[in-house]
PDB file of N, CA, C, O and CB in Angstrom:
ATOM      1  N   MET A   1       7.558  -1.232  15.619  1.00  0.00           N
ATOM      2  CA  MET A   1       5.753  -1.278  14.460  1.00  0.00           C
ATOM      3  C   MET A   1       4.987   0.242  12.734  1.00  0.00           C
ATOM      4  O   MET A   1       4.436   0.415  11.647  1.00  0.00           O
ATOM      5  CB  MET A   1       4.069  -0.827  16.355  1.00  0.00           C
ATOM      6  N   LEU A   2       5.723   0.842  14.044  1.00  0.00           N
ATOM      7  CA  LEU A   2       6.425   1.801  13.995  1.00  0.00           C
ATOM      8  C   LEU A   2       7.348   2.005  12.867  1.00  0.00           C
ATOM      9  O   LEU A   2       7.488   1.954  11.645  1.00  0.00           O
ATOM     10  CB  LEU A   2       6.949   1.800  15.009  1.00  0.00           C
ATOM     11  N   PHE A   3       7.671   2.160  13.534  1.00  0.00           N
ATOM     12  CA  PHE A   3       9.267   1.601  11.323  1.00  0.00           C
ATOM     13  C   PHE A   3       8.552   1.278  10.321  1.00  0.00           C
ATOM     14  O   PHE A   3       8.507   1.509   9.112  1.00  0.00           O
ATOM     15  CB  PHE A   3      10.650  -0.394  11.142  1.00  0.00           C
ATOM     16  N   ILE A   4       8.076   0.769  10.992  1.00  0.00           N
ATOM     17  CA  ILE A   4       7.156  -0.272   9.606  1.00  0.00           C
ATOM     18  C   ILE A   4       5.770   0.671   9.042  1.00  0.00           C
ATOM     19  O   ILE A   4       5.319   0.179   8.008  1.00  0.00           O
ATOM     20  CB  ILE A   4       6.280  -2.190  10.471  1.00  0.00           C
ATOM     21  N   LEU A   5       5.119   1.742   9.445  1.00  0.00           N
ATOM     22  CA  LEU A   5       3.956   2.247   9.465  1.00  0.00           C
ATOM     23  C   LEU A   5       5.503   3.664   8.832  1.00  0.00           C
ATOM     24  O   LEU A   5       5.170   3.968   7.687  1.00  0.00           O
ATOM     25  CB  LEU A   5       2.661   2.178  11.234  1.00  0.00           C
ATOM     26  N   ALA A   6       6.415   4.202   9.084  1.00  0.00           N
ATOM     27  CA  ALA A   6       7.037   4.901   8.417  1.00  0.00           C
ATOM     28  C   ALA A   6       7.900   5.337   7.275  1.00  0.00           C
ATOM     29  O   ALA A   6       8.198   6.198   6.447  1.00  0.00           O
ATOM     30  CB  ALA A   6       7.219   4.983   8.850  1.00  0.00           C
ATOM     31  N   LEU A   7       8.156   3.820   7.943  1.00  0.00           N
ATOM     32  CA  LEU A   7       8.944   2.995   5.743  1.00  0.00           C
ATOM     33  C   LEU A   7       8.239   3.882   5.306  1.00  0.00           C
ATOM     34  O   LEU A   7       8.522   4.973   4.810  1.00  0.00           O
ATOM     35  CB  LEU A   7       8.426   0.942   4.663  1.00  0.00           C
ATOM     36  N   THR A   8       6.410   2.918   5.685  1.00  0.00           N
ATOM     37  CA  THR A   8       5.287   2.999   3.974  1.00  0.00           C
ATOM     38  C   THR A   8       5.010   4.098   4.101  1.00  0.00           C
ATOM     39  O   THR A   8       4.741   4.907   3.213  1.00  0.00           O
ATOM     40  CB  THR A   8       3.696   2.091   3.640  1.00  0.00           C
ATOM     41  N   ILE A   9       5.058   4.306   5.597  1.00  0.00           N
ATOM     42  CA  ILE A   9       4.679   6.399   4.733  1.00  0.00           C
ATOM     43  C   ILE A   9       5.773   7.169   3.153  1.00  0.00           C
ATOM     44  O   ILE A   9       5.417   7.847   2.189  1.00  0.00           O
ATOM     45  CB  ILE A   9       5.411   8.073   6.601  1.00  0.00           C
ATOM     46  N   VAL A  10       7.035   6.668   3.546  1.00  0.00           N
ATOM     47  CA  VAL A  10       7.815   7.704   3.299  1.00  0.00           C
ATOM     48  C   VAL A  10       7.251   6.053   1.580  1.00  0.00           C
ATOM     49  O   VAL A  10       6.183   6.437   1.104  1.00  0.00           O
ATOM     50  CB  VAL A  10       9.838   8.322   4.499  1.00  0.00           C
ATOM     51  N   VAL A  11       7.499   5.333   1.191  1.00  0.00           N
ATOM     52  CA  VAL A  11       7.665   3.779   0.603  1.00  0.00           C
ATOM     53  C   VAL A  11       6.491   4.509  -0.669  1.00  0.00           C
ATOM     54  O   VAL A  11       6.223   4.398  -1.866  1.00  0.00           O
ATOM     55  CB  VAL A  11       6.992   1.977   1.950  1.00  0.00           C
ATOM     56  N   ALA A  12       6.118   5.195   0.409  1.00  0.00           N
ATOM     57  CA  ALA A  12       4.284   5.984  -0.760  1.00  0.00           C
ATOM     58  C   ALA A  12       4.305   7.260  -1.710  1.00  0.00           C
ATOM     59  O   ALA A  12       3.923   7.714  -2.788  1.00  0.00           O
ATOM     60  CB  ALA A  12       2.799   6.772   0.462  1.00  0.00           C
ATOM     61  N   GLY A  13       4.893   7.469  -0.756  1.00  0.00           N
ATOM     62  CA  GLY A  13       4.949   9.541  -1.307  1.00  0.00           C
ATOM     63  C   GLY A  13       6.055   8.631  -1.828  1.00  0.00           C
ATOM     64  O   GLY A  13       5.768   7.701  -1.075  1.00  0.00           O
ATOM     65  N   PHE A  14       6.646   8.364  -2.222  1.00  0.00           N
ATOM     66  CA  PHE A  14       7.741   8.147  -3.590  1.00  0.00           C
ATOM     67  C   PHE A  14       7.511   7.114  -4.341  1.00  0.00           C
ATOM     68  O   PHE A  14       8.328   6.711  -5.169  1.00  0.00           O
ATOM     69  CB  PHE A  14       9.215   7.921  -3.273  1.00  0.00           C
ATOM     70  N   CYS A  15       6.152   6.473  -4.090  1.00  0.00           N
ATOM     71  CA  CYS A  15       5.672   6.244  -5.761  1.00  0.00           C
ATOM     72  C   CYS A  15       5.130   7.157  -6.246  1.00  0.00           C
ATOM     73  O   CYS A  15       5.522   7.689  -7.284  1.00  0.00           O
ATOM     74  CB  CYS A  15       4.738   5.229  -6.120  1.00  0.00           C
ATOM     75  N   LEU A  16       3.837   7.622  -5.407  1.00  0.00           N
ATOM     76  CA  LEU A  16       2.709   8.779  -5.612  1.00  0.00           C
ATOM     77  C   LEU A  16       4.010  10.071  -7.089  1.00  0.00           C
ATOM     78  O   LEU A  16       3.725  10.724  -8.093  1.00  0.00           O
ATOM     79  CB  LEU A  16       2.205   9.865  -3.203  1.00  0.00           C
ATOM     80  N   TRP A  17       5.648   9.719  -6.144  1.00  0.00           N
ATOM     81  CA  TRP A  17       6.254  11.212  -7.278  1.00  0.00           C
ATOM     82  C   TRP A  17       6.236  10.668  -7.838  1.00  0.00           C
ATOM     83  O   TRP A  17       5.562  10.979  -8.820  1.00  0.00           O
ATOM     84  CB  TRP A  17       7.456  12.145  -7.442  1.00  0.00           C
ATOM     85  N   VAL A  18       6.991   9.151  -7.867  1.00  0.00           N
ATOM     86  CA  VAL A  18       7.092   9.070  -9.398  1.00  0.00           C
ATOM     87  C   VAL A  18       6.021   8.954 -10.429  1.00  0.00           C
ATOM     88  O   VAL A  18       6.250   9.221 -11.609  1.00  0.00           O
ATOM     89  CB  VAL A  18       7.784   8.071  -9.652  1.00  0.00           C
ATOM     90  N   VAL A  19       4.545   8.453  -9.891  1.00  0.00           N
ATOM     91  CA  VAL A  19       4.352   8.846 -11.091  1.00  0.00           C
ATOM     92  C   VAL A  19       3.760  10.166 -11.482  1.00  0.00           C
ATOM     93  O   VAL A  19       2.850  10.550 -12.217  1.00  0.00           O
ATOM     94  CB  VAL A  19       3.728   7.986 -11.549  1.00  0.00           C
ATOM     95  N   GLN A  20       4.232  10.449 -11.061  1.00  0.00           N
ATOM     96  CA  GLN A  20       4.155  11.973 -11.612  1.00  0.00           C
ATOM     97  C   GLN A  20       5.129  12.588 -12.638  1.00  0.00           C
ATOM     98  O   GLN A  20       5.278  13.636 -13.265  1.00  0.00           O
ATOM     99  CB  GLN A  20       4.298  12.865 -10.477  1.00  0.00           C
ATOM    100  N   VAL A  21       5.575  11.665 -12.515  1.00  0.00           N
ATOM    101  CA  VAL A  21       7.349  11.766 -13.703  1.00  0.00           C
ATOM    102  C   VAL A  21       6.417  10.451 -14.682  1.00  0.00           C
ATOM    103  O   VAL A  21       5.529  11.240 -15.004  1.00  0.00           O
ATOM    104  CB  VAL A  21       9.828  10.877 -12.545  1.00  0.00           C
ATOM    105  N   ILE A  22       6.132   9.606 -15.113  1.00  0.00           N
ATOM    106  CA  ILE A  22       6.089   9.363 -16.047  1.00  0.00           C
ATOM    107  C   ILE A  22       5.067   9.201 -17.094  1.00  0.00           C
ATOM    108  O   ILE A  22       3.876   8.970 -17.301  1.00  0.00           O
ATOM    109  CB  ILE A  22       6.558   8.782 -15.871  1.00  0.00           C
ATOM    110  N   ALA A  23       6.066   9.421 -17.569  1.00  0.00           N
ATOM    111  CA  ALA A  23       4.947   9.808 -19.031  1.00  0.00           C
ATOM    112  C   ALA A  23       4.113   8.816 -19.689  1.00  0.00           C
ATOM    113  O   ALA A  23       3.183   9.332 -20.309  1.00  0.00           O
ATOM    114  CB  ALA A  23       5.755  10.284 -20.340  1.00  0.00           C
ATOM    115  N   ASN A  24       4.180   7.151 -19.759  1.00  0.00           N
ATOM    116  CA  ASN A  24       4.342   6.476 -20.023  1.00  0.00           C
ATOM    117  C   ASN A  24       2.400   6.379 -19.573  1.00  0.00           C
ATOM    118  O   ASN A  24       2.208   6.184 -18.373  1.00  0.00           O
ATOM    119  CB  ASN A  24       5.676   5.888 -19.644  1.00  0.00           C
ATOM    120  N   PRO A  25       1.288   6.486 -20.331  1.00  0.00           N
ATOM    121  CA  PRO A  25       0.131   5.462 -19.247  1.00  0.00           C
ATOM    122  C   PRO A  25      -0.179   4.641 -18.844  1.00  0.00           C
ATOM    123  O   PRO A  25      -0.948   4.509 -17.892  1.00  0.00           O
ATOM    124  CB  PRO A  25      -0.637   5.247 -19.218  1.00  0.00           C
ATOM    125  N   THR A  26       0.419   3.737 -19.558  1.00  0.00           N
ATOM    126  CA  THR A  26       0.417   2.626 -19.199  1.00  0.00           C
ATOM    127  C   THR A  26       1.510   1.958 -17.486  1.00  0.00           C
ATOM    128  O   THR A  26       1.156   1.135 -16.642  1.00  0.00           O
ATOM    129  CB  THR A  26       0.794   2.125 -20.631  1.00  0.00           C
ATOM    130  N   ALA A  27       3.137   2.949 -17.608  1.00  0.00           N
ATOM    131  CA  ALA A  27       2.838   1.913 -17.069  1.00  0.00           C
ATOM    132  C   ALA A  27       2.807   3.196 -15.467  1.00  0.00           C
ATOM    133  O   ALA A  27       3.437   2.922 -14.445  1.00  0.00           O
ATOM    134  CB  ALA A  27       4.055   0.362 -17.386  1.00  0.00           C
ATOM    135  N   ARG A  28       1.866   4.657 -15.624  1.00  0.00           N
ATOM    136  CA  ARG A  28       1.746   4.655 -14.677  1.00  0.00           C
ATOM    137  C   ARG A  28       0.229   4.162 -13.879  1.00  0.00           C
ATOM    138  O   ARG A  28      -0.110   4.451 -12.732  1.00  0.00           O
ATOM    139  CB  ARG A  28       2.226   5.700 -14.603  1.00  0.00           C
ATOM    140  N   THR A  29      -0.650   3.202 -15.048  1.00  0.00           N
ATOM    141  CA  THR A  29      -1.532   2.379 -14.496  1.00  0.00           C
ATOM    142  C   THR A  29      -1.672   1.293 -13.504  1.00  0.00           C
ATOM    143  O   THR A  29      -2.464   0.856 -12.670  1.00  0.00           O
ATOM    144  CB  THR A  29      -1.831   2.034 -15.209  1.00  0.00           C
ATOM    145  N   LEU A  30      -0.075   0.996 -14.202  1.00  0.00           N
ATOM    146  CA  LEU A  30       0.150  -0.531 -13.272  1.00  0.00           C
ATOM    147  C   LEU A  30       1.243   0.486 -12.473  1.00  0.00           C
ATOM    148  O   LEU A  30       2.178   0.341 -13.261  1.00  0.00           O
ATOM    149  CB  LEU A  30       0.947  -2.435 -14.281  1.00  0.00           C
ATOM    150  N   LEU A  31       1.500   0.944 -11.968  1.00  0.00           N
ATOM    151  CA  LEU A  31       2.461   1.577 -11.558  1.00  0.00           C
ATOM    152  C   LEU A  31       1.008   1.762  -9.755  1.00  0.00           C
ATOM    153  O   LEU A  31       0.816   1.165  -8.695  1.00  0.00           O
ATOM    154  CB  LEU A  31       3.173   3.193 -12.940  1.00  0.00           C
ATOM    155  N   ARG A  32       0.625   2.539 -10.247  1.00  0.00           N
ATOM    156  CA  ARG A  32      -0.470   3.155  -9.922  1.00  0.00           C
ATOM    157  C   ARG A  32      -1.738   1.418  -8.664  1.00  0.00           C
ATOM    158  O   ARG A  32      -2.598   1.524  -7.789  1.00  0.00           O
ATOM    159  CB  ARG A  32      -1.187   3.883 -11.981  1.00  0.00           C
ATOM    160  N   VAL A  33      -1.157   0.320  -9.275  1.00  0.00           N
ATOM    161  CA  VAL A  33      -1.891  -0.880  -9.172  1.00  0.00           C
ATOM    162  C   VAL A  33      -1.327  -1.334  -7.891  1.00  0.00           C
ATOM    163  O   VAL A  33      -1.790  -1.833  -6.866  1.00  0.00           O
ATOM    164  CB  VAL A  33      -1.744  -1.897 -10.394  1.00  0.00           C
ATOM    165  N   PHE A  34       0.075  -0.913  -8.399  1.00  0.00           N
ATOM    166  CA  PHE A  34       0.885  -1.347  -7.074  1.00  0.00           C
ATOM    167  C   PHE A  34       0.474  -1.320  -5.714  1.00  0.00           C
ATOM    168  O   PHE A  34       0.238  -1.994  -4.711  1.00  0.00           O
ATOM    169  CB  PHE A  34       1.932  -0.649  -6.965  1.00  0.00           C
ATOM    170  N   ILE A  35       0.541   0.576  -6.547  1.00  0.00           N
ATOM    171  CA  ILE A  35       0.339   1.237  -4.864  1.00  0.00           C
ATOM    172  C   ILE A  35      -0.784   0.926  -3.790  1.00  0.00           C
ATOM    173  O   ILE A  35      -0.951   1.018  -2.574  1.00  0.00           O
ATOM    174  CB  ILE A  35       0.113   2.756  -4.958  1.00  0.00           C
ATOM    175  N   GLY A  36      -1.312   0.599  -4.677  1.00  0.00           N
ATOM    176  CA  GLY A  36      -3.553   0.003  -4.025  1.00  0.00           C
ATOM    177  C   GLY A  36      -3.164  -1.294  -3.007  1.00  0.00           C
ATOM    178  O   GLY A  36      -3.380  -1.437  -1.803  1.00  0.00           O
ATOM    179  N   LEU A  37      -2.237  -2.529  -4.379  1.00  0.00           N
ATOM    180  CA  LEU A  37      -1.936  -3.106  -3.906  1.00  0.00           C
ATOM    181  C   LEU A  37      -1.299  -3.029  -2.954  1.00  0.00           C
ATOM    182  O   LEU A  37      -2.033  -3.599  -2.147  1.00  0.00           O
ATOM    183  CB  LEU A  37      -1.767  -3.485  -4.379  1.00  0.00           C
ATOM    184  N   CYS A  38       0.246  -2.501  -1.999  1.00  0.00           N
ATOM    185  CA  CYS A  38       1.053  -2.516  -1.193  1.00  0.00           C
ATOM    186  C   CYS A  38       0.297  -1.956  -0.328  1.00  0.00           C
ATOM    187  O   CYS A  38       0.445  -2.593   0.715  1.00  0.00           O
ATOM    188  CB  CYS A  38       2.191  -2.065  -1.459  1.00  0.00           C
ATOM    189  N   LEU A  39      -0.797  -0.703  -0.100  1.00  0.00           N
ATOM    190  CA  LEU A  39      -2.131  -0.390   0.878  1.00  0.00           C
ATOM    191  C   LEU A  39      -2.301  -1.294   1.182  1.00  0.00           C
ATOM    192  O   LEU A  39      -1.746  -1.844   2.133  1.00  0.00           O
ATOM    193  CB  LEU A  39      -3.368   0.137   0.534  1.00  0.00           C
ATOM    194  N   ALA A  40      -3.538  -1.976   0.122  1.00  0.00           N
ATOM    195  CA  ALA A  40      -4.366  -3.250   1.377  1.00  0.00           C
ATOM    196  C   ALA A  40      -3.283  -4.515   1.877  1.00  0.00           C
ATOM    197  O   ALA A  40      -3.481  -5.426   2.682  1.00  0.00           O
ATOM    198  CB  ALA A  40      -5.977  -4.323   0.404  1.00  0.00           C
ATOM    199  N   ALA A  41      -2.276  -4.240   1.204  1.00  0.00           N
ATOM    200  CA  ALA A  41      -1.188  -5.400   2.394  1.00  0.00           C
ATOM    201  C   ALA A  41      -0.896  -4.841   3.861  1.00  0.00           C
ATOM    202  O   ALA A  41      -0.800  -5.646   4.787  1.00  0.00           O
ATOM    203  CB  ALA A  41       0.650  -5.634   1.725  1.00  0.00           C
ATOM    204  N   VAL A  42      -0.778  -3.719   4.042  1.00  0.00           N
ATOM    205  CA  VAL A  42      -0.632  -2.409   4.772  1.00  0.00           C
ATOM    206  C   VAL A  42      -1.496  -2.706   5.870  1.00  0.00           C
ATOM    207  O   VAL A  42      -1.145  -3.058   6.996  1.00  0.00           O
ATOM    208  CB  VAL A  42      -1.047  -1.043   3.959  1.00  0.00           C
ATOM    209  N   ILE A  43      -2.575  -2.544   5.475  1.00  0.00           N
ATOM    210  CA  ILE A  43      -4.126  -2.798   6.012  1.00  0.00           C
ATOM    211  C   ILE A  43      -4.240  -3.626   6.306  1.00  0.00           C
ATOM    212  O   ILE A  43      -4.869  -3.581   7.364  1.00  0.00           O
ATOM    213  CB  ILE A  43      -5.161  -2.724   5.426  1.00  0.00           C
ATOM    214  N   ALA A  44      -3.849  -5.243   5.842  1.00  0.00           N
ATOM    215  CA  ALA A  44      -4.034  -6.697   6.212  1.00  0.00           C
ATOM    216  C   ALA A  44      -3.617  -6.367   7.055  1.00  0.00           C
ATOM    217  O   ALA A  44      -4.365  -6.002   7.962  1.00  0.00           O
ATOM    218  CB  ALA A  44      -3.578  -7.881   5.649  1.00  0.00           C
ATOM    219  N   PHE A  45      -1.653  -6.293   7.280  1.00  0.00           N
ATOM    220  CA  PHE A  45      -0.851  -5.766   8.697  1.00  0.00           C
ATOM    221  C   PHE A  45      -1.556  -5.982   9.478  1.00  0.00           C
ATOM    222  O   PHE A  45      -1.758  -6.991  10.153  1.00  0.00           O
ATOM    223  CB  PHE A  45      -0.433  -4.404   8.965  1.00  0.00           C
ATOM    224  N   LEU A  46      -2.488  -3.962   9.411  1.00  0.00           N
ATOM    225  CA  LEU A  46      -2.687  -3.942  10.584  1.00  0.00           C
ATOM    226  C   LEU A  46      -3.770  -4.907  10.965  1.00  0.00           C
ATOM    227  O   LEU A  46      -3.551  -5.836  11.742  1.00  0.00           O
ATOM    228  CB  LEU A  46      -2.878  -2.713  10.921  1.00  0.00           C
ATOM    229  N   VAL A  47      -4.634  -4.743  10.560  1.00  0.00           N
ATOM    230  CA  VAL A  47      -5.715  -5.101  10.952  1.00  0.00           C
ATOM    231  C   VAL A  47      -5.140  -6.856  11.623  1.00  0.00           C
ATOM    232  O   VAL A  47      -5.751  -7.433  12.523  1.00  0.00           O
ATOM    233  CB  VAL A  47      -6.900  -4.909   9.587  1.00  0.00           C
ATOM    234  N   GLN A  48      -4.248  -7.262  11.133  1.00  0.00           N
ATOM    235  CA  GLN A  48      -3.491  -8.699  12.179  1.00  0.00           C
ATOM    236  C   GLN A  48      -2.843  -8.278  13.580  1.00  0.00           C
ATOM    237  O   GLN A  48      -2.871  -8.742  14.719  1.00  0.00           O
ATOM    238  CB  GLN A  48      -1.982  -9.519  11.287  1.00  0.00           C
ATOM    239  N   ALA A  49      -2.062  -6.842  12.763  1.00  0.00           N
ATOM    240  CA  ALA A  49      -1.483  -6.792  14.324  1.00  0.00           C
ATOM    241  C   ALA A  49      -2.262  -6.899  15.810  1.00  0.00           C
ATOM    242  O   ALA A  49      -2.077  -7.685  16.739  1.00  0.00           O
ATOM    243  CB  ALA A  49      -0.873  -5.495  14.420  1.00  0.00           C
ATOM    244  N   TRP A  50      -3.269  -5.718  15.642  1.00  0.00           N
ATOM    245  CA  TRP A  50      -4.259  -5.149  16.082  1.00  0.00           C
ATOM    246  C   TRP A  50      -5.514  -6.173  16.713  1.00  0.00           C
ATOM    247  O   TRP A  50      -6.569  -5.891  17.282  1.00  0.00           O
ATOM    248  CB  TRP A  50      -4.613  -4.315  14.985  1.00  0.00           C
ATOM    249  N   GLY A  51      -4.676  -7.930  16.207  1.00  0.00           N
ATOM    250  CA  GLY A  51      -6.496  -8.970  16.848  1.00  0.00           C
ATOM    251  C   GLY A  51      -7.248  -8.911  16.039  1.00  0.00           C
ATOM    252  O   GLY A  51      -7.902  -9.909  15.740  1.00  0.00           O
ATOM    253  N   PHE A  52      -7.352  -8.171  15.645  1.00  0.00           N
ATOM    254  CA  PHE A  52      -9.534  -8.450  14.749  1.00  0.00           C
ATOM    255  C   PHE A  52      -9.248  -9.606  14.345  1.00  0.00           C
ATOM    256  O   PHE A  52      -8.286  -9.664  13.580  1.00  0.00           O
ATOM    257  CB  PHE A  52     -10.390  -7.321  12.942  1.00  0.00           C
ATOM    258  N   PRO A  53     -10.099 -11.174  14.770  1.00  0.00           N
ATOM    259  CA  PRO A  53     -10.223 -11.690  13.430  1.00  0.00           C
ATOM    260  C   PRO A  53     -10.648 -11.703  12.827  1.00  0.00           C
ATOM    261  O   PRO A  53     -11.751 -11.186  12.648  1.00  0.00           O
ATOM    262  CB  PRO A  53     -10.236 -12.264  13.123  1.00  0.00           C
ATOM    263  N   LEU A  54      -9.643 -12.667  11.745  1.00  0.00           N
ATOM    264  CA  LEU A  54      -9.994 -12.472  10.577  1.00  0.00           C
ATOM    265  C   LEU A  54     -11.112 -13.413   9.899  1.00  0.00           C
ATOM    266  O   LEU A  54     -11.458 -13.509   8.722  1.00  0.00           O
ATOM    267  CB  LEU A  54      -8.872 -12.475   9.961  1.00  0.00           C
ATOM    268  N   SER A  55     -11.669 -14.247  11.367  1.00  0.00           N
ATOM    269  CA  SER A  55     -12.780 -15.203  10.052  1.00  0.00           C
ATOM    270  C   SER A  55     -14.129 -13.838   9.875  1.00  0.00           C
ATOM    271  O   SER A  55     -14.949 -13.347   9.100  1.00  0.00           O
ATOM    272  CB  SER A  55     -13.827 -17.403  11.036  1.00  0.00           C
ATOM    273  N   LEU A  56     -13.650 -13.775  11.016  1.00  0.00           N
ATOM    274  CA  LEU A  56     -15.054 -12.063  10.064  1.00  0.00           C
ATOM    275  C   LEU A  56     -15.098 -11.218   8.967  1.00  0.00           C
ATOM    276  O   LEU A  56     -15.890 -10.404   8.492  1.00  0.00           O
ATOM    277  CB  LEU A  56     -15.201 -10.675  10.764  1.00  0.00           C
ATOM    278  N   LEU A  57     -14.013 -11.661   8.716  1.00  0.00           N
ATOM    279  CA  LEU A  57     -13.943 -10.472   7.129  1.00  0.00           C
ATOM    280  C   LEU A  57     -13.980 -11.794   6.428  1.00  0.00           C
ATOM    281  O   LEU A  57     -14.548 -11.752   5.337  1.00  0.00           O
ATOM    282  CB  LEU A  57     -12.175  -9.144   6.635  1.00  0.00           C
ATOM    283  N   LEU A  58     -13.492 -12.996   6.809  1.00  0.00           N
ATOM    284  CA  LEU A  58     -13.827 -13.994   5.696  1.00  0.00           C
ATOM    285  C   LEU A  58     -14.973 -13.972   4.618  1.00  0.00           C
ATOM    286  O   LEU A  58     -15.075 -13.944   3.392  1.00  0.00           O
ATOM    287  CB  LEU A  58     -14.039 -15.106   6.316  1.00  0.00           C
ATOM    288  N   SER A  59     -16.242 -14.014   6.369  1.00  0.00           N
ATOM    289  CA  SER A  59     -17.742 -15.008   6.258  1.00  0.00           C
ATOM    290  C   SER A  59     -18.422 -14.129   6.323  1.00  0.00           C
ATOM    291  O   SER A  59     -19.642 -14.289   6.288  1.00  0.00           O
ATOM    292  CB  SER A  59     -18.246 -16.147   7.322  1.00  0.00           C
TER     293      SER A  59
END
């Protein structure tokens, strides 16, 4: 699990660096949305890994 978290931090840092390099505003926005979706997936993974009951989140 620590490997997944470390890899996530590295990929997120790389993506944030790429956002600064891209000049096209549409591509920058799409990449930011992609980063947001990835972070949401990581949070969902951590919630499931810690055994939090997902029925509380969905109700």
